[in-house]
C-alpha positions as CSV (number, residue, x, y, z in Angstrom):
1,M,50.9,-79.8,23.0
2,E,48.2,-79.1,20.4
3,C,48.3,-79.8,16.7
4,S,48.8,-76.7,14.6
5,V,46.4,-77.9,11.9
6,C,43.3,-79.2,13.8
7,G,44.0,-77.9,17.3
8,R,43.6,-81.5,18.9
9,K,45.8,-82.3,21.9
10,I,48.8,-84.4,20.9
11,I,49.5,-87.3,23.4
12,E,53.2,-87.3,24.3
13,P,54.1,-90.9,25.6
14,R,55.4,-91.0,29.1
15,V,57.3,-94.3,28.2
16,N,59.4,-94.2,25.2
17,L,62.3,-96.9,25.5
18,S,65.1,-96.5,23.1
19,P,66.3,-99.2,20.9
20,T,69.3,-99.7,23.2
21,E,67.1,-100.1,26.2
22,L,64.9,-102.7,24.6
23,A,68.0,-104.7,23.6
24,E,69.3,-104.6,27.2
25,L,65.9,-105.9,28.5
26,K,65.8,-108.7,25.9
27,T,69.4,-109.6,26.8
28,I,68.3,-109.9,30.5
29,L,65.2,-112.1,29.6
30,R,67.5,-114.5,27.7
31,L,70.6,-114.7,29.9
32,E,69.6,-113.9,33.6
33,F,67.4,-115.9,35.8
34,G,67.0,-116.9,39.4
35,P,65.5,-115.3,42.7
36,F,67.9,-112.4,42.7
37,V,68.0,-111.5,39.0
38,V,66.4,-108.1,39.6
39,N,67.4,-106.0,42.6
40,P,64.7,-104.1,44.5
41,V,65.7,-100.7,43.2
42,R,65.4,-101.9,39.6
43,A,62.2,-103.7,40.3
44,E,60.6,-100.4,41.8
45,E,61.8,-98.5,38.7
46,L,60.3,-101.1,36.3
47,K,56.9,-100.9,38.3
48,R,56.8,-97.3,37.8
49,T,57.5,-97.5,34.2
50,L,54.8,-100.1,33.8
51,A,52.3,-97.7,35.6
52,L,53.2,-95.1,33.2
53,A,52.7,-97.3,30.3
54,D,49.3,-98.2,31.6
55,K,48.3,-94.4,31.8
56,D,49.7,-94.0,28.1
57,I,47.4,-96.8,27.0
58,E,44.4,-95.2,28.7
59,D,45.1,-91.9,27.0
60,I,45.5,-93.6,23.6
61,E,42.2,-95.5,24.1
62,S,40.4,-92.4,24.8
63,N,41.9,-90.9,21.8
64,V,40.9,-93.7,19.7
65,V,37.2,-93.4,21.1
66,C,37.3,-89.7,20.0
67,L,38.6,-90.6,16.5
68,R,35.7,-93.1,16.1
69,D,33.3,-90.4,17.2
70,Q,34.9,-88.0,14.7
71,Q,34.5,-90.5,11.8
72,R,30.9,-91.3,12.7
73,L,30.2,-87.5,12.8
74,E,31.9,-86.9,9.4
75,H,29.9,-89.7,7.9
76,Q,26.6,-88.2,9.3
77,R,27.7,-84.7,8.2
78,A,28.4,-86.1,4.7
79,T,24.9,-87.6,4.7
80,L,23.3,-84.4,5.8
81,R,25.3,-82.4,3.2
82,S,24.2,-84.8,0.3
83,I,20.6,-84.0,1.3
84,L,21.3,-80.3,0.5
85,S,23.6,-81.1,-2.6
86,G,22.9,-79.1,-5.8
87,M,23.0,-82.2,-7.7
88,R,19.7,-83.3,-6.1
89,R,18.0,-80.1,-7.5
90,L,19.1,-80.7,-11.1
91,P,16.3,-81.6,-13.5
92,N,16.4,-84.9,-15.1
93,E,17.1,-83.4,-18.5
94,T,20.3,-81.7,-17.3
95,L,21.4,-84.9,-15.4
96,L,20.8,-86.9,-18.5
97,R,23.1,-84.7,-20.5
98,I,25.8,-85.3,-17.9
99,F,25.2,-89.1,-18.1
100,E,25.4,-89.0,-21.8
101,Y,28.8,-87.4,-21.8
102,V,30.2,-89.8,-19.1
103,C,28.5,-92.9,-20.5
104,D,29.7,-92.5,-24.1
105,E,31.7,-95.8,-24.2
106,N,31.3,-99.0,-22.2
107,V,34.1,-101.7,-22.6
108,L,33.1,-105.4,-22.6
109,Q,36.3,-107.5,-22.7
110,N,36.4,-111.2,-22.1
111,Y,40.2,-111.8,-22.1
112,P,43.4,-110.3,-20.7
113,L,44.4,-107.8,-23.3
114,Y,48.1,-107.6,-23.7
115,D,49.8,-104.4,-24.9
116,S,52.3,-105.2,-27.7
117,D,54.7,-102.5,-26.4
118,S,54.8,-103.4,-22.7
119,E,53.5,-107.2,-22.9
120,R,51.6,-106.5,-19.6
121,S,48.2,-107.6,-19.0
122,T,45.5,-105.0,-18.9
123,K,42.6,-107.3,-17.7
124,L,39.8,-105.3,-16.3
125,T,39.8,-105.5,-12.5
126,P,38.2,-103.2,-9.8
127,P,38.1,-100.2,-9.7
128,M,38.9,-100.2,-13.5
129,T,35.7,-102.1,-14.2
130,I,33.6,-99.1,-12.9
131,A,35.5,-96.8,-15.3
132,H,35.0,-99.1,-18.3
133,L,31.4,-99.7,-17.5
134,P,30.1,-96.1,-16.6
135,T,26.5,-96.9,-17.4
136,M,26.6,-99.8,-14.9
137,A,28.2,-97.6,-12.3
138,V,25.7,-94.7,-12.8
139,S,22.8,-97.1,-12.6
140,S,24.0,-98.3,-9.2
141,V,24.2,-95.0,-7.2
142,C,20.7,-94.5,-6.2
143,S,17.0,-95.2,-7.2
144,R,16.6,-92.0,-9.0
145,W,19.8,-92.4,-11.2
146,R,18.9,-96.0,-11.7
147,E,15.4,-95.0,-12.9
148,L,16.9,-92.4,-15.2
149,A,19.5,-94.8,-16.7
150,L,17.0,-97.5,-17.3
151,S,14.7,-95.1,-19.0
152,S,17.5,-93.9,-21.3
153,P,18.3,-96.3,-23.8
154,S,21.0,-94.1,-25.3
155,L,23.2,-94.6,-22.3
156,W,23.4,-98.4,-23.1
157,A,23.9,-98.0,-26.8
158,G,27.7,-97.2,-26.8
159,L,29.7,-100.4,-26.7
160,T,33.3,-101.5,-27.3
161,V,33.5,-105.2,-27.5
162,K,36.8,-107.1,-27.3
163,T,37.0,-110.8,-27.9
164,L,40.0,-113.3,-28.3
165,I,39.6,-116.2,-30.5
166,T,41.4,-119.4,-29.4
167,T,40.5,-123.1,-29.4
168,F,39.8,-123.0,-25.6
169,N,38.0,-119.8,-24.7
170,N,35.1,-119.9,-27.0
171,Q,33.1,-122.3,-25.0
172,A,29.7,-120.9,-23.8
173,T,30.5,-121.8,-20.2
174,S,33.5,-119.6,-20.1
175,L,31.8,-116.7,-21.8
176,L,28.5,-116.9,-19.7
177,G,29.2,-113.7,-17.7
178,F,30.7,-111.8,-20.7
179,I,27.6,-112.7,-23.0
180,S,25.1,-112.0,-20.2
181,T,26.5,-108.5,-19.8
182,L,26.5,-108.0,-23.6
183,D,22.8,-109.1,-23.8
184,L,22.0,-106.8,-20.8
185,F,23.3,-103.7,-22.8
186,L,21.6,-104.8,-26.1
187,T,18.3,-105.3,-24.2
188,R,18.4,-102.1,-22.3
189,S,19.4,-100.1,-25.4
190,S,16.0,-101.1,-26.8
191,D,15.7,-99.8,-30.3
192,W,18.2,-97.0,-30.0
193,P,20.8,-96.9,-32.7
194,L,24.1,-98.7,-31.6
195,R,27.6,-97.2,-31.5
196,L,29.9,-100.4,-31.7
197,A,33.6,-100.8,-31.7
198,V,34.5,-104.5,-32.1
199,E,38.1,-105.9,-31.7
200,I,38.5,-109.6,-32.4
201,R,42.0,-111.1,-32.2
202,G,43.5,-114.4,-32.3
203,D,46.5,-115.8,-30.6
204,T,48.0,-117.3,-33.7
205,W,47.6,-117.1,-37.5
206,E,47.3,-120.9,-37.8
207,I,44.1,-121.2,-35.9
208,E,41.2,-121.2,-38.2
209,P,38.8,-118.3,-37.3
210,I,35.9,-119.5,-34.9
211,E,32.8,-117.6,-35.0
212,P,32.8,-115.5,-31.7
213,I,29.6,-115.8,-29.8
214,S,29.7,-112.1,-29.1
215,L,29.7,-111.4,-32.9
216,T,26.6,-113.6,-33.4
217,H,24.7,-111.8,-30.8
218,L,25.7,-108.3,-32.3
219,T,24.7,-109.2,-35.8
220,R,21.2,-109.9,-34.6
221,H,20.9,-106.1,-34.0
222,S,22.7,-105.0,-37.3
223,H,19.6,-103.2,-38.2
224,R,20.5,-100.8,-35.3
225,W,24.0,-100.2,-36.2
226,K,24.7,-96.5,-36.5
227,I,28.4,-96.6,-35.9
228,F,30.6,-99.7,-36.6
229,K,34.3,-99.7,-36.0
230,H,36.3,-103.0,-36.5
231,R,39.9,-103.8,-35.6
232,G,41.3,-107.3,-35.4
233,T,43.5,-110.1,-36.8
234,Y,41.1,-111.6,-39.2
235,L,39.0,-110.2,-42.0
236,L,35.4,-109.7,-41.5
237,T,34.6,-112.0,-44.3
238,D,36.2,-114.9,-42.3
239,Y,32.8,-114.8,-40.2
240,E,29.9,-116.3,-41.9
241,T,27.5,-114.2,-39.8
242,L,28.7,-111.1,-41.6
243,S,28.3,-112.4,-45.0
244,N,24.9,-110.9,-45.6
245,L,24.6,-107.8,-43.5
246,Q,21.7,-105.5,-43.7
247,C,22.6,-102.0,-42.0
248,P,19.8,-99.7,-42.9
249,S,20.9,-97.3,-39.9
250,L,24.7,-97.3,-40.5
251,T,26.1,-93.8,-41.1
252,E,29.8,-94.2,-40.0
253,L,32.2,-97.1,-40.8
254,D,35.8,-97.5,-39.5
255,I,37.9,-100.5,-40.5
256,N,41.3,-100.7,-38.9
257,S,43.3,-103.5,-40.6
258,D,46.3,-105.2,-39.1
259,G,47.4,-106.2,-42.7
260,Y,48.9,-104.2,-45.5
261,W,45.6,-103.4,-47.1
262,V,41.9,-103.5,-46.5
263,A,40.2,-106.3,-48.3
264,S,37.5,-105.2,-50.6
265,T,35.4,-108.1,-49.5
266,D,35.3,-106.6,-46.1
267,L,33.9,-103.4,-47.5
268,D,31.4,-105.4,-49.6
269,C,29.9,-106.6,-46.2
270,F,28.4,-103.1,-45.9
271,E,27.1,-102.8,-49.5
272,H,23.5,-102.5,-48.2
273,S,23.9,-99.2,-46.1
274,P,21.7,-96.6,-47.7
275,R,22.6,-94.1,-44.9
276,L,26.3,-94.5,-44.9
277,R,28.0,-91.0,-44.8
278,A,31.5,-91.5,-43.3
279,L,34.2,-94.1,-44.1
280,A,37.6,-94.5,-42.4
281,L,40.2,-96.9,-43.5
282,N,43.8,-97.2,-42.1
283,R,45.0,-98.9,-45.3
284,I,44.6,-98.6,-49.0
285,P,41.7,-100.7,-50.3
286,Q,43.0,-103.7,-52.1
287,D,40.5,-103.6,-55.1
288,K,37.3,-101.9,-56.1
289,S,34.4,-102.7,-53.7
290,K,30.6,-102.5,-53.9
291,I,30.4,-100.0,-50.9
292,P,28.4,-96.9,-51.9
293,Y,31.2,-94.3,-52.1
294,H,28.9,-91.8,-53.9
295,Q,27.0,-91.3,-50.6
296,L,29.9,-90.4,-48.5
297,D,30.4,-86.8,-47.2
298,H,33.4,-87.6,-45.1
299,A,36.4,-89.9,-45.7
300,D,39.6,-90.9,-43.6
301,F,42.0,-92.6,-46.0
302,V,45.5,-93.5,-46.4
303,I,47.2,-92.4,-49.8
304,N,50.4,-93.2,-51.6
305,S,50.3,-90.5,-54.2
306,S,48.3,-87.3,-55.2
307,G,46.8,-89.5,-58.0
308,A,45.3,-91.7,-55.2
309,L,43.7,-88.7,-53.5
310,E,42.4,-87.6,-56.8
311,E,40.8,-91.1,-57.3
312,V,39.2,-90.9,-53.9
313,L,37.7,-87.4,-54.7
314,R,36.3,-88.7,-58.0
315,K,35.0,-91.7,-56.5
316,C,33.1,-89.8,-53.6
317,P,31.5,-86.8,-55.5
318,S,29.3,-85.8,-52.5
319,L,32.5,-85.4,-50.3
320,K,32.5,-82.4,-48.0
321,S,35.5,-83.3,-45.7
322,F,38.4,-85.7,-45.6
323,E,41.3,-86.8,-43.4
324,L,44.6,-88.1,-45.1
325,Q,47.7,-90.0,-44.0
326,L,50.7,-90.9,-46.3
327,E,51.2,-94.6,-46.7
328,H,54.4,-96.0,-45.6
329,Y,55.2,-97.6,-48.9
330,H,54.2,-94.6,-50.9
331,S,55.1,-93.9,-54.5
332,E,56.7,-90.7,-55.8
333,P,54.4,-87.5,-56.0
334,S,52.5,-87.6,-59.2
335,L,51.6,-83.8,-59.9
336,S,48.9,-82.8,-62.3
337,V,49.9,-80.4,-64.9
338,I,46.8,-78.3,-63.8
339,P,45.7,-78.6,-60.2
340,G,42.3,-80.2,-59.9
341,T,39.5,-78.0,-58.4
342,W,37.0,-79.4,-55.9
343,R,34.6,-77.0,-54.9
344,D,32.5,-78.9,-52.3
345,I,35.4,-79.6,-49.8
346,T,35.1,-77.5,-46.7
347,S,37.3,-79.3,-44.1
348,I,40.7,-81.1,-44.5
349,V,42.8,-82.9,-41.8
350,I,46.4,-83.9,-42.9
351,R,48.3,-86.3,-40.6
352,E,52.1,-86.3,-41.2
353,Y,53.9,-89.6,-40.1
354,H,56.9,-90.1,-42.5
355,E,59.8,-88.1,-43.8
356,Q,58.0,-87.3,-47.0
357,S,55.2,-84.8,-46.2
358,C,51.8,-85.7,-47.1
359,S,51.2,-81.9,-47.4
360,E,53.5,-82.0,-50.4
361,L,51.2,-84.1,-52.2
362,V,48.1,-82.0,-51.6
363,F,49.0,-78.4,-51.6
364,P,50.6,-78.3,-55.2
365,S,48.0,-80.6,-56.8
366,F,44.6,-79.4,-55.7
367,S,42.4,-76.4,-55.2
368,F,39.6,-76.2,-52.7
369,P,37.6,-73.0,-53.0
370,S,35.1,-73.7,-50.1
371,L,37.8,-74.7,-47.7
372,N,37.1,-73.4,-44.1
373,V,38.8,-75.7,-41.7
374,L,42.5,-76.8,-42.3
375,Q,44.4,-78.9,-39.7
376,V,47.9,-80.3,-40.2
377,E,49.4,-82.5,-37.4
378,R,52.2,-84.9,-36.7
379,L,51.3,-88.5,-35.7
380,G,53.0,-91.2,-33.7
381,S,55.4,-91.3,-30.7
382,I,59.0,-90.0,-30.4
383,E,60.5,-93.5,-31.1
384,Q,58.4,-93.7,-34.3
385,M,59.4,-90.5,-35.8
386,P,61.6,-90.1,-38.9
387,S,65.4,-89.4,-38.5
388,K,64.8,-85.7,-39.5
389,P,62.1,-83.2,-39.3
390,T,59.8,-82.9,-42.4
391,D,60.2,-79.5,-44.0
392,W,57.1,-77.4,-44.1
393,P,56.1,-76.7,-47.8
394,G,55.7,-72.9,-47.2
395,S,55.6,-71.7,-50.8
396,A,53.4,-74.5,-51.8
397,F,51.0,-73.7,-49.0
398,I,50.8,-70.0,-49.9
399,S,50.3,-70.9,-53.5
400,F,47.6,-73.3,-52.6
401,V,45.6,-70.8,-50.5
402,C,45.9,-68.0,-53.1
403,R,45.0,-70.4,-55.7
404,S,42.0,-71.8,-54.0
405,C,40.7,-68.3,-53.0
406,C,39.3,-70.0,-50.0
407,M,38.3,-68.3,-46.7
408,I,39.9,-70.4,-44.1
409,T,38.3,-69.8,-40.7
410,T,39.9,-72.5,-38.5
411,F,43.7,-73.4,-38.8
412,T,45.3,-75.9,-36.5
413,I,48.8,-77.0,-36.6
414,R,50.3,-79.7,-34.2
415,G,53.8,-81.0,-33.8
416,I,54.9,-79.6,-37.2
417,S,58.5,-78.2,-37.7
418,L,58.2,-74.7,-39.2
419,S,59.8,-71.4,-38.4
420,D,58.1,-68.4,-37.0
421,L,58.6,-66.6,-40.5
422,D,56.9,-69.8,-42.3
423,L,54.0,-69.5,-39.9
424,I,53.7,-65.8,-40.3
425,G,53.7,-66.1,-44.0
426,A,51.0,-68.6,-43.8
427,L,48.8,-66.6,-41.5
428,R,49.2,-63.5,-43.9
429,V,47.2,-65.3,-46.6
430,M,44.3,-66.3,-44.2
431,P,42.9,-62.9,-43.2
432,S,39.5,-64.4,-42.6
433,L,40.9,-66.7,-39.8
434,L,38.7,-67.0,-36.7
435,H,40.2,-69.7,-34.7
436,L,44.0,-70.6,-34.5
437,E,45.7,-73.4,-32.6
438,I,49.4,-74.0,-32.5
439,D,50.9,-76.9,-30.7
440,N,54.7,-77.0,-31.0
441,E,55.1,-80.4,-29.3
442,V,58.8,-81.2,-29.6
443,W,59.7,-84.7,-31.1
444,H,63.0,-84.0,-32.8
445,M,66.1,-82.0,-31.5
446,K,66.4,-80.2,-34.8
447,Q,62.7,-79.3,-34.8
448,Q,61.9,-75.6,-35.4
449,N,59.7,-73.7,-32.8
450,P,57.3,-71.2,-34.4
451,I,56.0,-69.7,-31.1
452,T,58.5,-66.9,-30.9
453,L,58.6,-63.1,-30.0
454,P,58.4,-62.2,-33.8
455,L,55.1,-64.2,-34.0
456,I,53.6,-62.7,-30.9
457,S,54.7,-59.2,-32.0
458,S,53.1,-59.8,-35.4
459,L,49.7,-60.7,-33.7
460,T,49.8,-57.5,-31.8
461,P,47.8,-54.7,-33.7
462,R,49.9,-51.5,-34.4
463,Q,49.1,-48.1,-35.6
464,S,50.3,-47.2,-39.1
465,S,49.5,-43.7,-40.3
466,N,45.7,-43.7,-40.4
467,S,45.0,-47.5,-40.2
468,V,45.7,-50.4,-37.7
469,I,47.8,-53.2,-39.1
470,S,47.6,-56.6,-37.4
471,L,48.0,-60.2,-38.5
472,V,44.9,-62.2,-38.4
473,P,42.5,-59.2,-37.8
474,K,39.4,-61.2,-37.2
475,L,40.9,-63.7,-34.6
476,H,38.1,-64.8,-32.2
477,S,40.0,-67.6,-30.2
478,L,43.6,-68.6,-29.7
479,R,45.1,-71.8,-28.3
480,L,48.8,-72.3,-27.8
481,L,50.4,-75.4,-26.3
482,F,54.0,-74.6,-25.7
483,D,56.5,-77.5,-25.3
484,G,59.5,-75.4,-24.3
485,T,61.3,-73.4,-21.5
486,T,61.7,-69.9,-22.8
487,F,58.5,-68.0,-23.5
488,Y,57.8,-64.3,-23.8
489,D,55.2,-63.9,-21.2
490,R,54.9,-60.1,-21.0
491,A,54.7,-59.7,-24.8
492,F,52.0,-62.4,-24.9
493,V,49.9,-60.6,-22.2
494,S,50.4,-57.3,-24.0
495,M,49.3,-58.8,-27.2
496,I,46.1,-60.2,-25.7
497,Q,45.4,-57.0,-24.0
498,S,45.6,-55.1,-27.4
499,R,43.0,-57.5,-28.9
500,W,40.4,-57.2,-26.2
501,F,37.8,-54.6,-26.3
502,K,35.1,-54.5,-23.5
503,P,31.7,-54.6,-25.3
504,G,30.0,-51.3,-25.6
505,S,33.2,-49.3,-24.8
506,D,34.6,-46.5,-27.1
507,L,37.6,-48.7,-27.9
508,H,35.4,-51.4,-29.0
509,T,33.6,-49.3,-31.4
510,A,36.7,-47.8,-32.8
511,N,38.4,-51.0,-33.5
512,S,35.3,-52.4,-35.1
513,R,35.6,-49.6,-37.7
514,T,39.3,-50.5,-38.3
515,G,38.5,-54.2,-38.8
516,I,40.1,-55.7,-35.7
517,S,37.9,-58.1,-34.0
518,C,37.6,-58.6,-30.3
519,I,39.4,-61.8,-29.1
520,R,36.9,-63.9,-27.0
521,S,38.9,-67.0,-26.0
522,V,42.6,-67.6,-25.1
523,V,44.0,-71.0,-23.9
524,L,47.8,-71.1,-23.1
525,R,49.2,-74.4,-21.8
526,F,52.8,-75.1,-20.8
527,S,54.1,-78.6,-20.7
528,R,57.6,-77.8,-19.4
529,R,57.4,-74.6,-17.3
530,E,55.4,-73.1,-14.5
531,V,53.1,-70.0,-14.7
532,N,54.2,-66.8,-13.3
533,V,51.1,-65.7,-11.5
534,E,52.1,-62.1,-11.1
535,V,53.0,-61.6,-14.9
536,Y,49.5,-63.0,-15.9
537,K,47.4,-61.0,-13.5
538,P,46.2,-58.6,-16.2
539,L,44.6,-61.5,-17.9
540,R,42.6,-62.4,-14.8
541,V,41.3,-59.1,-14.9
542,L,40.2,-59.6,-18.6
543,D,38.7,-62.9,-17.7
544,E,36.5,-61.1,-15.0
545,D,35.5,-58.7,-17.7
546,G,34.2,-61.4,-20.0
547,L,37.2,-62.8,-21.9
548,R,37.6,-66.5,-21.5
549,V,41.1,-67.1,-20.3
550,V,42.9,-70.3,-19.4
551,V,46.6,-70.5,-18.5
552,I,47.9,-73.9,-17.4
553,G,51.5,-74.9,-16.4
554,T,53.3,-77.7,-14.7
555,N,52.1,-76.1,-11.4
556,G,48.5,-76.5,-12.5
557,V,45.7,-74.1,-13.7
558,Q,46.5,-70.6,-12.6
559,I,43.9,-68.7,-14.4
């Protein structure tokens, strides 16, 4: 008999005793003995069985030899193929770009980190160590990769350092390997600007903060800090080494506090940062600080009222973009009689987290004439969500866009409960939209789903007298993430076909005159259903003609 897959001859054993036969033989061994325990006929039968078993063993051993030869040949074949690998022909510049993407973050951790939800240790152990230290892994592959990694300080400049403060583990002897690795990265990064994320925690609030050795080593290079992110149990000002920082290269600061506010003294540590342009705080600052707000062009803040947002905008006159989240203990909306106008803001991200919508504080109270990018998303896990979905402020949003007279080109909405009519109404006031992303991740049983047949139909251009009417006529890219089971596949395919015009064709020229732009990128992802390959075959043809199409379901990527 031969294997149907590999064609190798399958060995059929000549001896195959059943469990019952084995049990009988064991019983004879235990209970029967003496010169006449086995009669001659039974003895001859056993000898023939032994001879057959010997032949089975010989056949299996020969097969083992063949398998070893096969493994040896496969290893040799892999070696020969690696010589012809396309990776070897890549120029160093291209290879370095790949390394920079892979080696963006290196995690150094000197203690078992416990997840507060699962209370399970996440201590770094192989092979996780390789994944957490990609630069070390890349530099260990071959001489070429090592030489390239050692000559590229940027690969060593992205560090996440996690330290635990206790009365026992801050001794130099226990931290020798950790500090040696940290110094290795700091040395090999040379003069390259550092991207740092520091997490310092203590096992109890009663312990007086001890100066972490790792922080002392990092502050020696504070003149190279380009990005600094801090999260931890204690304040930054609890550490003497941070009392007089000089950060001439710092452009991005992110402070994530475990407390109810961000201490102004923590921000004061970065007073001398002439290049600071981006600031992210997960809590409302406690008091006024000396940080150079006037330099910021991006802010990521928590607010508790529209007045708090207005204060941020006044404090940061150079702001071009901001991200907002509503504080848990927020005050009632304080709406201005006349909405304030801020002409320099081009990008806004609003994160919804509580029952009261942060959007309700922004849309009625402000105007942003230069706004191009708007993203509204729901934060948190299903367990952390409010008891009911937050209503989409449809009228306030339409008034906001019309009042601002802005040309929004990118609109993203994720996990927000709104109806298809609300979304269609919102899209009608954004005719300049180029990029649209809708993620209807379901987190509440009463949540509304905007991705319906009416929405798909409204996105399909239709002829009306002498003109072509379509929602979002200039759409270039569409990204849908569908968290449901009922989807109108054929209508979606038809809509995409109606928006694709092969460059140079008569249809392309005709639709250019009517104002309907050719769609260039489509991404459709299903999280709860498979992709019907037959239905989506027409999109595969469009993909071959030049349209970028990606359709993904629970059965994997199909297009």
